[in-house]
C-alpha positions in Angstrom: -19.6 -4.9 14.3 -21.8 -7.1 16.4 -20.3 -8.3 19.7 -20.2 -12.0 18.8 -18.4 -11.3 15.5 -15.9 -9.1 17.2 -15.3 -11.7 19.9 -14.7 -14.4 17.2 -12.2 -12.2 15.3 -10.3 -11.6 18.6 -10.3 -15.3 19.3 -9.0 -16.0 15.8 -6.1 -13.5 16.3 -5.3 -15.1 19.7 -5.3 -18.6 18.1 -3.0 -17.4 15.4 -0.6 -16.1 18.0 -0.6 -19.4 19.8 0.0 -21.3 16.5 2.9 -19.0 15.6 4.5 -19.6 19.1 3.9 -23.3 18.8 5.5 -23.4 15.3 8.5 -21.4 16.5 9.1 -23.7 19.5 8.4 -26.8 17.6 10.7 -25.9 14.8 13.5 -25.1 17.2 13.1 -28.5 18.9 12.7 -30.4 15.6 15.2 -33.1 14.9 14.1 -34.0 11.3 12.9 -32.3 8.2 9.4 -33.7 8.3 8.8 -32.0 11.6 10.2 -28.7 10.4 7.9 -28.9 7.4 4.9 -29.5 9.7 5.8 -26.5 11.8 6.3 -24.4 8.7 2.8 -25.3 7.5 1.4 -24.4 10.9 3.2 -21.0 10.8 1.9 -20.4 7.2 -1.6 -21.2 8.3 -1.3 -19.0 11.4 -0.2 -16.0 9.3 -3.0 -16.5 6.9 -5.6 -16.7 9.8 -4.0 -13.5 11.2 -4.2 -11.7 7.9 -7.8 -12.6 7.2 -8.9 -11.8 10.7 -7.2 -8.3 10.5 -8.9 -7.7 7.1 -12.3 -8.6 8.5 -11.8 -6.5 11.6 -10.9 -3.5 9.3 -13.8 -4.2 6.9 -16.2 -4.2 9.8 -14.8 -1.0 11.2 -15.0 0.7 7.8 -18.6 -0.5 7.4 -19.5 0.7 10.9 -17.8 4.1 10.4 -19.8 4.6 7.1 -23.1 3.9 8.9 -22.2 6.5 11.6 -21.4 9.2 9.1 
């Protein structure tokens, strides 16, 4: 995997962690359903970003391993 691509995947994973933390804290402090829905959407998006980034990281690793062997 090229360096820029790897760095961007790492950034995406870090962003997803920040979003999950924000959603958890925001939901805990929410006083109405609309805010809880917003933070639920943020959490769902964060988990999807995390899932896709991990899949791409693994796909690049497999492709790299196949080129070496």
